[in-house]
CHARMM-style PDB file with segment names, atoms N, HN, CA, C and O in Angstrom:
ATOM      1  N   MET     1       0.850  -1.177   0.000  1.00  0.00      PROA
ATOM      2  CA  MET     1       0.000   0.000   0.000  1.00  0.00      PROA
ATOM      3  C   MET     1       0.896   1.241   0.000  1.00  0.00      PROA
ATOM      4  O   MET     1       1.829   1.334   0.797  1.00  0.00      PROA
ATOM      5  N   ALA     2       0.618   2.169  -0.873  1.00  0.00      PROA
ATOM      6  HN  ALA     2      -0.140   2.093  -1.521  1.00  0.00      PROA
ATOM      7  CA  ALA     2       1.383   3.409  -0.944  1.00  0.00      PROA
ATOM      8  C   ALA     2       0.911   4.385   0.135  1.00  0.00      PROA
ATOM      9  O   ALA     2      -0.260   4.402   0.511  1.00  0.00      PROA
ATOM     10  N   ARG     3       1.840   5.183   0.615  1.00  0.00      PROA
ATOM     11  HN  ARG     3       2.792   5.169   0.309  1.00  0.00      PROA
ATOM     12  CA  ARG     3       1.504   6.221   1.592  1.00  0.00      PROA
ATOM     13  C   ARG     3       2.026   7.532   1.050  1.00  0.00      PROA
ATOM     14  O   ARG     3       3.154   7.593   0.561  1.00  0.00      PROA
ATOM     15  N   PHE     4       1.222   8.588   1.126  1.00  0.00      PROA
ATOM     16  HN  PHE     4       0.305   8.539   1.523  1.00  0.00      PROA
ATOM     17  CA  PHE     4       1.636   9.873   0.583  1.00  0.00      PROA
ATOM     18  C   PHE     4       1.042  11.007   1.391  1.00  0.00      PROA
ATOM     19  O   PHE     4       0.052  10.826   2.101  1.00  0.00      PROA
ATOM     20  N   ASP     5       1.649  12.172   1.281  1.00  0.00      PROA
ATOM     21  HN  ASP     5       2.453  12.318   0.705  1.00  0.00      PROA
ATOM     22  CA  ASP     5       1.176  13.375   1.962  1.00  0.00      PROA
ATOM     23  C   ASP     5       0.467  14.259   0.942  1.00  0.00      PROA
ATOM     24  O   ASP     5       0.921  14.395  -0.194  1.00  0.00      PROA
ATOM     25  N   LEU     6      -0.630  14.848   1.349  1.00  0.00      PROA
ATOM     26  HN  LEU     6      -0.998  14.737   2.272  1.00  0.00      PROA
ATOM     27  CA  LEU     6      -1.356  15.809   0.525  1.00  0.00      PROA
ATOM     28  C   LEU     6      -1.364  17.145   1.259  1.00  0.00      PROA
ATOM     29  O   LEU     6      -1.618  17.191   2.463  1.00  0.00      PROA
ATOM     30  N   PHE     7      -1.092  18.210   0.555  1.00  0.00      PROA
ATOM     31  HN  PHE     7      -0.885  18.173  -0.423  1.00  0.00      PROA
ATOM     32  CA  PHE     7      -1.156  19.544   1.124  1.00  0.00      PROA
ATOM     33  C   PHE     7      -2.245  20.292   0.378  1.00  0.00      PROA
ATOM     34  O   PHE     7      -2.147  20.511  -0.830  1.00  0.00      PROA
ATOM     35  N   LEU     8      -3.276  20.681   1.099  1.00  0.00      PROA
ATOM     36  HN  LEU     8      -3.355  20.503   2.080  1.00  0.00      PROA
ATOM     37  CA  LEU     8      -4.442  21.306   0.483  1.00  0.00      PROA
ATOM     38  C   LEU     8      -4.542  22.769   0.891  1.00  0.00      PROA
ATOM     39  O   LEU     8      -4.196  23.137   2.014  1.00  0.00      PROA
ATOM     40  N   LYS     9      -5.013  23.586  -0.020  1.00  0.00      PROA
ATOM     41  HN  LYS     9      -5.294  23.286  -0.932  1.00  0.00      PROA
ATOM     42  CA  LYS     9      -5.362  24.965   0.299  1.00  0.00      PROA
ATOM     43  C   LYS     9      -6.875  25.058   0.199  1.00  0.00      PROA
ATOM     44  O   LYS     9      -7.460  24.706  -0.825  1.00  0.00      PROA
ATOM     45  N   VAL    10      -7.495  25.527   1.252  1.00  0.00      PROA
ATOM     46  HN  VAL    10      -7.019  25.813   2.084  1.00  0.00      PROA
ATOM     47  CA  VAL    10      -8.951  25.622   1.293  1.00  0.00      PROA
ATOM     48  C   VAL    10      -9.321  27.071   1.573  1.00  0.00      PROA
ATOM     49  O   VAL    10      -8.877  27.643   2.569  1.00  0.00      PROA
ATOM     50  N   GLU    11     -10.124  27.667   0.711  1.00  0.00      PROA
ATOM     51  HN  GLU    11     -10.484  27.204  -0.099  1.00  0.00      PROA
ATOM     52  CA  GLU    11     -10.616  29.019   0.929  1.00  0.00      PROA
ATOM     53  C   GLU    11     -12.065  28.934   1.384  1.00  0.00      PROA
ATOM     54  O   GLU    11     -12.881  28.253   0.763  1.00  0.00      PROA
ATOM     55  N   VAL    12     -12.377  29.630   2.471  1.00  0.00      PROA
ATOM     56  HN  VAL    12     -11.714  30.183   2.975  1.00  0.00      PROA
ATOM     57  CA  VAL    12     -13.690  29.519   3.095  1.00  0.00      PROA
ATOM     58  C   VAL    12     -14.287  30.904   3.320  1.00  0.00      PROA
ATOM     59  O   VAL    12     -13.603  31.802   3.811  1.00  0.00      PROA
ATOM     60  N   ASP    13     -15.542  31.080   2.968  1.00  0.00      PROA
ATOM     61  HN  ASP    13     -16.098  30.350   2.569  1.00  0.00      PROA
ATOM     62  CA  ASP    13     -16.303  32.263   3.354  1.00  0.00      PROA
ATOM     63  C   ASP    13     -17.103  31.872   4.585  1.00  0.00      PROA
ATOM     64  O   ASP    13     -17.855  30.897   4.563  1.00  0.00      PROA
ATOM     65  N   SER    14     -16.937  32.637   5.659  1.00  0.00      PROA
ATOM     66  HN  SER    14     -16.326  33.428   5.677  1.00  0.00      PROA
ATOM     67  CA  SER    14     -17.630  32.275   6.896  1.00  0.00      PROA
ATOM     68  C   SER    14     -18.113  33.527   7.613  1.00  0.00      PROA
ATOM     69  O   SER    14     -17.827  34.653   7.205  1.00  0.00      PROA
ATOM     70  N   GLU    15     -18.838  33.304   8.668  1.00  0.00      PROA
ATOM     71  HN  GLU    15     -19.070  32.389   8.999  1.00  0.00      PROA
ATOM     72  CA  GLU    15     -19.305  34.405   9.499  1.00  0.00      PROA
ATOM     73  C   GLU    15     -18.094  35.097  10.128  1.00  0.00      PROA
ATOM     74  O   GLU    15     -17.080  34.458  10.408  1.00  0.00      PROA
ATOM     75  N   VAL    16     -18.208  36.390  10.342  1.00  0.00      PROA
ATOM     76  HN  VAL    16     -19.031  36.910  10.115  1.00  0.00      PROA
ATOM     77  CA  VAL    16     -17.091  37.174  10.873  1.00  0.00      PROA
ATOM     78  C   VAL    16     -16.632  36.644  12.231  1.00  0.00      PROA
ATOM     79  O   VAL    16     -15.435  36.668  12.517  1.00  0.00      PROA
ATOM     80  N   GLN    17     -17.533  36.176  13.058  1.00  0.00      PROA
ATOM     81  HN  GLN    17     -18.505  36.157  12.826  1.00  0.00      PROA
ATOM     82  CA  GLN    17     -17.193  35.720  14.398  1.00  0.00      PROA
ATOM     83  C   GLN    17     -16.593  34.320  14.427  1.00  0.00      PROA
ATOM     84  O   GLN    17     -16.117  33.899  15.482  1.00  0.00      PROA
ATOM     85  N   GLU    18     -16.591  33.589  13.335  1.00  0.00      PROA
ATOM     86  HN  GLU    18     -16.978  33.931  12.479  1.00  0.00      PROA
ATOM     87  CA  GLU    18     -16.116  32.211  13.344  1.00  0.00      PROA
ATOM     88  C   GLU    18     -14.606  32.149  13.533  1.00  0.00      PROA
ATOM     89  O   GLU    18     -13.865  32.879  12.875  1.00  0.00      PROA
ATOM     90  N   ASP    19     -14.154  31.292  14.420  1.00  0.00      PROA
ATOM     91  HN  ASP    19     -14.756  30.699  14.955  1.00  0.00      PROA
ATOM     92  CA  ASP    19     -12.742  31.115  14.716  1.00  0.00      PROA
ATOM     93  C   ASP    19     -12.107  30.196  13.675  1.00  0.00      PROA
ATOM     94  O   ASP    19     -12.525  29.045  13.551  1.00  0.00      PROA
ATOM     95  N   PRO    20     -11.105  30.672  12.919  1.00  0.00      PROA
ATOM     96  CA  PRO    20     -10.494  29.847  11.883  1.00  0.00      PROA
ATOM     97  C   PRO    20      -9.871  28.562  12.424  1.00  0.00      PROA
ATOM     98  O   PRO    20      -9.940  27.522  11.769  1.00  0.00      PROA
ATOM     99  N   GLN    21      -9.273  28.618  13.594  1.00  0.00      PROA
ATOM    100  HN  GLN    21      -9.217  29.462  14.126  1.00  0.00      PROA
ATOM    101  CA  GLN    21      -8.662  27.411  14.159  1.00  0.00      PROA
ATOM    102  C   GLN    21      -9.709  26.376  14.521  1.00  0.00      PROA
ATOM    103  O   GLN    21      -9.506  25.182  14.302  1.00  0.00      PROA
ATOM    104  N   ARG    22     -10.817  26.822  15.069  1.00  0.00      PROA
ATOM    105  HN  ARG    22     -10.981  27.792  15.247  1.00  0.00      PROA
ATOM    106  CA  ARG    22     -11.889  25.886  15.415  1.00  0.00      PROA
ATOM    107  C   ARG    22     -12.484  25.257  14.159  1.00  0.00      PROA
ATOM    108  O   ARG    22     -12.774  24.061  14.130  1.00  0.00      PROA
ATOM    109  N   PHE    23     -12.662  26.078  13.117  1.00  0.00      PROA
ATOM    110  HN  PHE    23     -12.426  27.050  13.141  1.00  0.00      PROA
ATOM    111  CA  PHE    23     -13.166  25.562  11.843  1.00  0.00      PROA
ATOM    112  C   PHE    23     -12.211  24.505  11.296  1.00  0.00      PROA
ATOM    113  O   PHE    23     -12.648  23.447  10.844  1.00  0.00      PROA
ATOM    114  N   ALA    24     -10.907  24.788  11.337  1.00  0.00      PROA
ATOM    115  HN  ALA    24     -10.553  25.648  11.704  1.00  0.00      PROA
ATOM    116  CA  ALA    24      -9.899  23.848  10.833  1.00  0.00      PROA
ATOM    117  C   ALA    24      -9.899  22.551  11.644  1.00  0.00      PROA
ATOM    118  O   ALA    24      -9.762  21.469  11.074  1.00  0.00      PROA
ATOM    119  N   GLU    25     -10.050  22.647  12.960  1.00  0.00      PROA
ATOM    120  HN  GLU    25     -10.161  23.526  13.423  1.00  0.00      PROA
ATOM    121  CA  GLU    25     -10.105  21.449  13.796  1.00  0.00      PROA
ATOM    122  C   GLU    25     -11.275  20.556  13.397  1.00  0.00      PROA
ATOM    123  O   GLU    25     -11.138  19.335  13.327  1.00  0.00      PROA
ATOM    124  N   GLU    26     -12.420  21.170  13.138  1.00  0.00      PROA
ATOM    125  HN  GLU    26     -12.532  22.162  13.196  1.00  0.00      PROA
ATOM    126  CA  GLU    26     -13.603  20.400  12.726  1.00  0.00      PROA
ATOM    127  C   GLU    26     -13.376  19.767  11.356  1.00  0.00      PROA
ATOM    128  O   GLU    26     -13.737  18.610  11.143  1.00  0.00      PROA
ATOM    129  N   LEU    27     -12.784  20.508  10.434  1.00  0.00      PROA
ATOM    130  HN  LEU    27     -12.490  21.448  10.607  1.00  0.00      PROA
ATOM    131  CA  LEU    27     -12.493  19.966   9.110  1.00  0.00      PROA
ATOM    132  C   LEU    27     -11.531  18.785   9.208  1.00  0.00      PROA
ATOM    133  O   LEU    27     -11.728  17.775   8.532  1.00  0.00      PROA
ATOM    134  N   CYS    28     -10.506  18.894  10.031  1.00  0.00      PROA
ATOM    135  HN  CYS    28     -10.346  19.714  10.580  1.00  0.00      PROA
ATOM    136  CA  CYS    28      -9.555  17.800  10.229  1.00  0.00      PROA
ATOM    137  C   CYS    28     -10.248  16.576  10.830  1.00  0.00      PROA
ATOM    138  O   CYS    28      -9.984  15.445  10.423  1.00  0.00      PROA
ATOM    139  N   ARG    29     -11.130  16.806  11.793  1.00  0.00      PROA
ATOM    140  HN  ARG    29     -11.345  17.725  12.124  1.00  0.00      PROA
ATOM    141  CA  ARG    29     -11.863  15.710  12.419  1.00  0.00      PROA
ATOM    142  C   ARG    29     -12.708  14.974  11.385  1.00  0.00      PROA
ATOM    143  O   ARG    29     -12.750  13.743  11.366  1.00  0.00      PROA
ATOM    144  N   ILE    30     -13.374  15.731  10.534  1.00  0.00      PROA
ATOM    145  HN  ILE    30     -13.341  16.730  10.549  1.00  0.00      PROA
ATOM    146  CA  ILE    30     -14.208  15.118   9.488  1.00  0.00      PROA
ATOM    147  C   ILE    30     -13.352  14.320   8.514  1.00  0.00      PROA
ATOM    148  O   ILE    30     -13.734  13.218   8.121  1.00  0.00      PROA
ATOM    149  N   LEU    31     -12.201  14.856   8.119  1.00  0.00      PROA
ATOM    150  HN  LEU    31     -11.890  15.751   8.438  1.00  0.00      PROA
ATOM    151  CA  LEU    31     -11.311  14.126   7.210  1.00  0.00      PROA
ATOM    152  C   LEU    31     -10.830  12.822   7.838  1.00  0.00      PROA
ATOM    153  O   LEU    31     -10.805  11.786   7.173  1.00  0.00      PROA
ATOM    154  N   ARG    32     -10.451  12.865   9.110  1.00  0.00      PROA
ATOM    155  HN  ARG    32     -10.472  13.707   9.650  1.00  0.00      PROA
ATOM    156  CA  ARG    32      -9.981  11.644   9.781  1.00  0.00      PROA
ATOM    157  C   ARG    32     -11.088  10.605   9.859  1.00  0.00      PROA
ATOM    158  O   ARG    32     -10.855   9.426   9.595  1.00  0.00      PROA
ATOM    159  N   ARG    33     -12.288  11.037  10.219  1.00  0.00      PROA
ATOM    160  HN  ARG    33     -12.477  11.995  10.434  1.00  0.00      PROA
ATOM    161  CA  ARG    33     -13.401  10.107  10.389  1.00  0.00      PROA
ATOM    162  C   ARG    33     -13.919   9.577   9.061  1.00  0.00      PROA
ATOM    163  O   ARG    33     -14.097   8.370   8.901  1.00  0.00      PROA
ATOM    164  N   THR    34     -14.160  10.467   8.111  1.00  0.00      PROA
ATOM    165  HN  THR    34     -14.015  11.447   8.240  1.00  0.00      PROA
ATOM    166  CA  THR    34     -14.790  10.084   6.853  1.00  0.00      PROA
ATOM    167  C   THR    34     -13.854   9.328   5.924  1.00  0.00      PROA
ATOM    168  O   THR    34     -14.254   8.345   5.302  1.00  0.00      PROA
ATOM    169  N   TYR    35     -12.613   9.780   5.828  1.00  0.00      PROA
ATOM    170  HN  TYR    35     -12.288  10.580   6.333  1.00  0.00      PROA
ATOM    171  CA  TYR    35     -11.688   9.204   4.867  1.00  0.00      PROA
ATOM    172  C   TYR    35     -10.623   8.324   5.503  1.00  0.00      PROA
ATOM    173  O   TYR    35      -9.788   7.763   4.794  1.00  0.00      PROA
ATOM    174  N   GLY    36     -10.636   8.192   6.811  1.00  0.00      PROA
ATOM    175  HN  GLY    36     -11.315   8.647   7.387  1.00  0.00      PROA
ATOM    176  CA  GLY    36      -9.690   7.320   7.489  1.00  0.00      PROA
ATOM    177  C   GLY    36      -8.244   7.770   7.346  1.00  0.00      PROA
ATOM    178  O   GLY    36      -7.336   6.940   7.331  1.00  0.00      PROA
ATOM    179  N   VAL    37      -8.022   9.076   7.240  1.00  0.00      PROA
ATOM    180  HN  VAL    37      -8.760   9.751   7.253  1.00  0.00      PROA
ATOM    181  CA  VAL    37      -6.652   9.565   7.104  1.00  0.00      PROA
ATOM    182  C   VAL    37      -5.896   9.357   8.411  1.00  0.00      PROA
ATOM    183  O   VAL    37      -6.494   9.384   9.487  1.00  0.00      PROA
ATOM    184  N   ARG    38      -4.595   9.150   8.323  1.00  0.00      PROA
ATOM    185  HN  ARG    38      -4.109   9.128   7.449  1.00  0.00      PROA
ATOM    186  CA  ARG    38      -3.764   8.925   9.509  1.00  0.00      PROA
ATOM    187  C   ARG    38      -3.655  10.176  10.364  1.00  0.00      PROA
ATOM    188  O   ARG    38      -3.650  10.092  11.592  1.00  0.00      PROA
ATOM    189  N   GLY    39      -3.570  11.312   9.735  1.00  0.00      PROA
ATOM    190  HN  GLY    39      -3.574  11.380   8.737  1.00  0.00      PROA
ATOM    191  CA  GLY    39      -3.439  12.556  10.482  1.00  0.00      PROA
ATOM    192  C   GLY    39      -3.849  13.742   9.631  1.00  0.00      PROA
ATOM    193  O   GLY    39      -3.705  13.715   8.409  1.00  0.00      PROA
ATOM    194  N   ALA    40      -4.355  14.770  10.267  1.00  0.00      PROA
ATOM    195  HN  ALA    40      -4.472  14.792  11.260  1.00  0.00      PROA
ATOM    196  CA  ALA    40      -4.719  16.018   9.601  1.00  0.00      PROA
ATOM    197  C   ALA    40      -4.481  17.131  10.603  1.00  0.00      PROA
ATOM    198  O   ALA    40      -4.851  17.014  11.771  1.00  0.00      PROA
ATOM    199  N   GLU    41      -3.864  18.207  10.148  1.00  0.00      PROA
ATOM    200  HN  GLU    41      -3.563  18.302   9.200  1.00  0.00      PROA
ATOM    201  CA  GLU    41      -3.576  19.301  11.064  1.00  0.00      PROA
ATOM    202  C   GLU    41      -3.558  20.623  10.314  1.00  0.00      PROA
ATOM    203  O   GLU    41      -3.370  20.666   9.098  1.00  0.00      PROA
ATOM    204  N   LEU    42      -3.757  21.688  11.055  1.00  0.00      PROA
ATOM    205  HN  LEU    42      -3.910  21.653  12.043  1.00  0.00      PROA
ATOM    206  CA  LEU    42      -3.667  23.035  10.516  1.00  0.00      PROA
ATOM    207  C   LEU    42      -2.226  23.491  10.676  1.00  0.00      PROA
ATOM    208  O   LEU    42      -1.714  23.541  11.795  1.00  0.00      PROA
ATOM    209  N   SER    43      -1.568  23.821   9.579  1.00  0.00      PROA
ATOM    210  HN  SER    43      -1.984  23.779   8.671  1.00  0.00      PROA
ATOM    211  CA  SER    43      -0.184  24.284   9.679  1.00  0.00      PROA
ATOM    212  C   SER    43      -0.122  25.807   9.757  1.00  0.00      PROA
ATOM    213  O   SER    43       0.769  26.351  10.410  1.00  0.00      PROA
ATOM    214  N   SER    44      -1.045  26.498   9.110  1.00  0.00      PROA
ATOM    215  HN  SER    44      -1.768  26.056   8.579  1.00  0.00      PROA
ATOM    216  CA  SER    44      -1.105  27.956   9.198  1.00  0.00      PROA
ATOM    217  C   SER    44      -2.412  28.424   8.583  1.00  0.00      PROA
ATOM    218  O   SER    44      -3.105  27.663   7.907  1.00  0.00      PROA
ATOM    219  N   TYR    45      -2.735  29.665   8.824  1.00  0.00      PROA
ATOM    220  HN  TYR    45      -2.172  30.283   9.373  1.00  0.00      PROA
ATOM    221  CA  TYR    45      -3.885  30.266   8.166  1.00  0.00      PROA
ATOM    222  C   TYR    45      -3.652  31.760   8.037  1.00  0.00      PROA
ATOM    223  O   TYR    45      -2.850  32.336   8.773  1.00  0.00      PROA
ATOM    224  N   SER    46      -4.342  32.376   7.115  1.00  0.00      PROA
ATOM    225  HN  SER    46      -4.993  31.908   6.517  1.00  0.00      PROA
ATOM    226  CA  SER    46      -4.276  33.833   6.955  1.00  0.00      PROA
ATOM    227  C   SER    46      -5.694  34.345   6.792  1.00  0.00      PROA
ATOM    228  O   SER    46      -6.531  33.714   6.147  1.00  0.00      PROA
ATOM    229  N   GLU    47      -5.945  35.490   7.382  1.00  0.00      PROA
ATOM    230  HN  GLU    47      -5.265  36.003   7.906  1.00  0.00      PROA
ATOM    231  CA  GLU    47      -7.264  36.103   7.287  1.00  0.00      PROA
ATOM    232  C   GLU    47      -7.213  37.241   6.290  1.00  0.00      PROA
ATOM    233  O   GLU    47      -6.212  37.953   6.203  1.00  0.00      PROA
ATOM    234  N   HSD    48      -8.283  37.415   5.538  1.00  0.00      PROA
ATOM    235  HN  HSD    48      -9.096  36.837   5.608  1.00  0.00      PROA
ATOM    236  CA  HSD    48      -8.391  38.485   4.561  1.00  0.00      PROA
ATOM    237  C   HSD    48      -9.564  39.374   4.962  1.00  0.00      PROA
ATOM    238  O   HSD    48     -10.576  38.878   5.458  1.00  0.00      PROA
ATOM    239  N   PRO    49      -9.437  40.659   4.757  1.00  0.00      PROA
ATOM    240  CA  PRO    49     -10.567  41.541   5.106  1.00  0.00      PROA
ATOM    241  C   PRO    49     -11.775  41.230   4.242  1.00  0.00      PROA
ATOM    242  O   PRO    49     -11.648  40.802   3.095  1.00  0.00      PROA
ATOM    243  N   ALA    50     -12.942  41.452   4.812  1.00  0.00      PROA
ATOM    244  HN  ALA    50     -13.045  41.800   5.744  1.00  0.00      PROA
ATOM    245  CA  ALA    50     -14.184  41.219   4.070  1.00  0.00      PROA
ATOM    246  C   ALA    50     -14.296  42.234   2.935  1.00  0.00      PROA
ATOM    247  O   ALA    50     -13.850  43.375   3.056  1.00  0.00      PROA
ATOM    248  N   ASP    51     -14.895  41.800   1.843  1.00  0.00      PROA
ATOM    249  HN  ASP    51     -15.257  40.873   1.745  1.00  0.00      PROA
ATOM    250  CA  ASP    51     -15.043  42.686   0.678  1.00  0.00      PROA
ATOM    251  C   ASP    51     -16.105  43.727   0.918  1.00  0.00      PROA
ATOM    252  OT1 ASP    51     -16.364  44.557   0.046  1.00  0.00      PROA
TER     253      ASP     51
END
């Protein structure tokens, strides 16, 4: 069985009050549960001003 790393960039529109780290934690949890990935983590994030 092959093992590989994937690095994804995800752009999200969310409510102003939403915490990016909390959102990322939930996304990682879903990836681990749904796809059986060995590990998922947030390495960094950047915020952009609303348009």
